N, C-alpha and C positions, 0 to 999 in steps of 0.2 A: 692609823694604827688598828690592829685587829681588836674587835670587841669580844668579850667573853661573856658567857651566859651560864650561871650556876643552876644546874638542875638538882631539885630535891626529889627524891622518889624511894620507892620500896626496895628493900633487898630481898624481897619475895616477888614472884610475878603476879600475886592476886589470882582470883578465880574467874576473871572475865578476860578472855583473850583479846579484847579490844585494847586493854592496858598495854599489852606488849606490841600491838599494831601502833599504837599512837608512840610508844617509846622509840620504836624503830623509826618511825616517820619523823620524829623530833630529832633524833641523833643524826639522821641524813640531812634534815634541813638546816641544822647548825652548821655542818660541814659546807653544804651547797652555798650558803650564805657568808662562809669564811668566818664564822663566829667559833671561838674557842669553847669547848664544852668543860665546865668546871663541875666536878661532882665528887661524890664520897669513895671513888677508887675501887669499888666492889665490882666483882665479875659475876655476881649472882643477881637473880631477881630483875626488876626493871633497871637498876643500876648497870647490870652488865649489858642489858639489852640495848640501852641508849648509848653507851660507850662503844660497843662493837659496832653499832650503826653508823655512829661518827666516824670511826676508824675505817670502815669499809668503804665510806663516802670519800676518804682522803682528809678528814679533819683532824685538827689539833685537839688534843685531850690532856687535861689537867686534873689529877686525881688526888684526893687527900683522904688519908685514912689513920685512924688512931691505932697504936701498936697491938692493942687487946683485941682488935677486930679484923687484923691481917688473915689469921686463918679461918675465922667465922664468915666474913664476907669475901673471902678468897680474893685478897688483894691483887689488882690487876696491874702487873708490874710493866706491861708492854706499853704503856701510855706514853705520850709525848713528855709528860712530866708526872712523877710520881712521888708524893711527899709522905712520910710517916709522922704523926704528932704523937704527943704523949697522951692528950685527953681529947674527949668529945668536943669540949668546949673550945680548944685550940683548933680543932678541925673545922667546926662551924666558922670561926673567925677567919682563918686561911682561906676558906672557900668564898666567903662573903667578900674579903677584901681583894680578892683577885678576880671579881666579876663586875659587869656593868649592869646585869639584869638578873632577875631569879625567875625560873619556871618551876611550879609545883605540879608533879605527876602524882598520880595515886600512890599511896603509901600508908606507913603505920605511924606508930608513936614518934619514931625517930623523925620522920618527915613533919609531923605536927610540932614537935620540939624545934626544928629548923624554921619552920615557916613562922611560929609564933614568935621566935626571937627577932627575926627579920622585921615582922610588923610592929614589934615593941621599939626597936631600934628606930623605925621610921615615925612612930608615934612621938618619940622623944625628940625627934628632929635631928637624928644622927646620919641619916642618909636620904637621898631622893631617887634611890634606883627603882625602876619599874619591877613590880611583883605581878606575875601572870599565874593565874591558877587553871591548869587544864582540867576541866571537869569532865573527863571522859565517861559517857554513860551516866551522868548525874553522881558520880562518885563523891565529889565535894559538896553537893547539896546540903547535908548536914553540917558542914563546916561553915558555909555560908550563912545558913540559918543560926548557927551559933554566934557568928559575928553580929548578926541583926539583933538577936537577943540580947547581946552584951550592951549594945547601943540602946535598944529600946528600954532597957532597965537602968539606964544612966551611969553605966560603968565606962563608957568610951563615948567620945564624941562622933557624931555621924561621919566625919571625915575619915575615920578608920576604914569604912568601906569604900572610900576613893582610893586607898593605897593598894587596892587588889584590881586588877583586870580579870574577870572570869572569862574563859572561852571555852568552846566545846571541844575543839580538835587542833592538831598540829597546823593546819592551814591557817586557822584564826590565830593560834599562838605566834606563828611566823609573821603574820601580817601585823600584829601587835608589836613583836620585837623590831621589825622593820621601821614602824613609826616612832618608837621609843629611842632607837639606837642610831637614827640617821643624823 
């Protein structure tokens, strides 16, 4: 059965060209490994970049977008599967329930919301799915430091840090996904 990888990432491209390079490489790698892309269904920013790359490489794509963001994030209706939800929470739930692993690319508040919910669910024992943080050019260094800070100050067990596999680039993310999904 085909495995699915949920990608959380920005609806903006960011200001470092490397983010788009890695998003393109990830979309291509997902297709080449016959992993379905599950993502927020936008056609803008890194979301659009990863989806277009997966499509160009012949990959299957599954997008989930809340109705209020269809215009703002330019809902990408040419996906293999395109679902419109009522709320952001419903979007996150549908994306997560339809994946076998999660990859976090650079993004903003929405990406942080998504990754923190997934980490919270893991901390509560609601799933065992691998979570890979692609730390392109150190983008997620402050996030990783924040998690360490939370642990250091006694607000989470050190196992919180074990729930994440930080990687530098798509090659390392692909290797981690192969190990986790085989």
